[in-house]
N, C-alpha and C positions, 0 to 999 in steps of 0.2 A: 165626688162621685167615685174616682181615681183610688184614692184612700180606701174606700168601703171596698171598691172590685178587688182592691189589693189586701184587703183585710180578711175579705170572705171566699174567694178560691184557692184553693192551695195547688204549691208549685205543683208541675206536670215529675213524676217520677222518671230518672233516667229509662233510657229505650237501650238495650244492649245492638251491640252491632248486627250486622245483617251478617249470612255466611257470603253476601259477597265483596262485603267490604273487608271483613276478615282473612278471604282470601285474596282479595287486593294488598293489604297490609304486609303479608307474608311475601305474595310475589315483588311487589316494588322492597322490600329489604330485599330479597334471592337476588334481585335482577342487580341493585347495586353494590351489595356486600358481600363477598367472596365467603363460602363455608369452607369449615378446616374437614379434611378429608377425615371421611367414618365410612362403613360400610352401609349399605341399603339402610339393613334393619334398623341401625342405630338412627341413622337420618329420618327413617318414619315414624321413630318413636319419640324422637325430639320433635319433630313436624304434629306429630299428634298432642303431643303434652304442651308445646306453644299454643296451640290451636283452642285446646280443652281451657288451658289458663285466660288467656286473650279473649273467649267467648265473651265472658262476664261485663267485659267493659265498652263505652260508648262507643259510635262512628267517631266520634271527635276524640276522643281517646285515643284512639288507633292511629287516626292521622296524628295527631301529636306524637305519638311511637315512633312511628315510620319516620316523619320529619326528621327527629332528632337522634334517629338511631342511625340514620344517614351522615349528618351532620359529624357525630361524634365519634361512633364507630367502624375497628378498620374490618371487622369481621360480622358475619351474621350473629347476632344476639344471644348469648345464651337465654333461658329461662328467667332466670336473675336478673341480668342486666334489662330485661323487657319488664320489669315490676319495679326493679330500681329508676326508671324513667317512668314510665306508669305514676308512682309518686311523684313524681312533679307538677304533674298535671291537674288544672284548677279547672271543676266544670263552669262554665258561665254561668254566672249571677241571673237567676231565676226573675223573670218579668214583673213578678210580684213585689219582689228585692226593690227593683228598678224602680216602679213606680213610689213604693214606699219612702224613696229616698229622694226623688221628684218629690213629691208632697209635703217632706220635712225642709228640702231646702226652699220651697216655695212660700212656705209659711216665715221659715228663718227672715228671706228678704223683704216680707209683709212688716213683719216685727221691727228691723230695723229700720224701715223707710217709717213708721209709724213712730220710734224710738225718737229719731231724728228732729221728727217735726213736734215731737211732744215736750223735747228738750228745747229745740226755738222756739216755745211757748204757742204754738197751737194748740187748737182743743184737741180733748184727750179724747172724746168719742166712743164710741160703742165696742169697744175690745173687750176679749177675753179676760178674766179678773187676773190669769197667774201674768199676764202682761201688764198688768198695773201692778202686783205685786215686786216682779221685776223693779220696775221703775220707781219703786216706792223704797227698794232695796239700792239703787242705785243713787237715789237723792234727785232724781227730777222730778217725783209727786212725792205728795204729802198724805199720809191720811190723819181725817181729821178727827177728833173725840167721838162724832155722832155718829161716824162711818164712811164718809164722803171723801172723795178724793178730789187734789186740787194739785194745780200746777207751781212748786213750791217756789219759782222765779217771782208768780204774780200773786201769792198768798202771802199777806203783810199780818193776820194775824186777828185775834177780834179787835173787834175796837173798845178800846181802854175807857174808864170812865172819864179822866180828864178830856180824853180827845171829844166826847159826844157833848159835853160840855163848852168846851170850845167851837163846836159845828152849832149848839144850839146862840150862843153867843154870837157870831158871827151870821 
């Protein structure tokens, strides 16, 4: 069911940061990083430019920017510095991708358990054809001319004519 959900549900698109998140980001950086001297007009242009450029990023990306800028920079960042830091940000993996990975991990674990059991001589059971093909390729199972599959270590081949005669004589 989890795999079906992950394959039929599309990940939600990233939601741009709210105006409050953008203001918090800029105010936090401004409170912690001194600005280089500039006149009011230049400062206003710089603030508007940064706000315009950053408005397309998510709140999580802006939080990443704020944290990294405070850790790395000595001055309030330029637009270029903000973009360079944001280029390093990696969006969290979508829930659907996590679900598919969990399904794959579970299936791999089940296959490994089954393969160990068959290698130890336990019955093959009702498993996917692909698992049987892998076991044949790895030499644990053998495909007979009729198409059936047997455990290689337990298969001694067809009865030879001389064995049949010895069995009758006994």
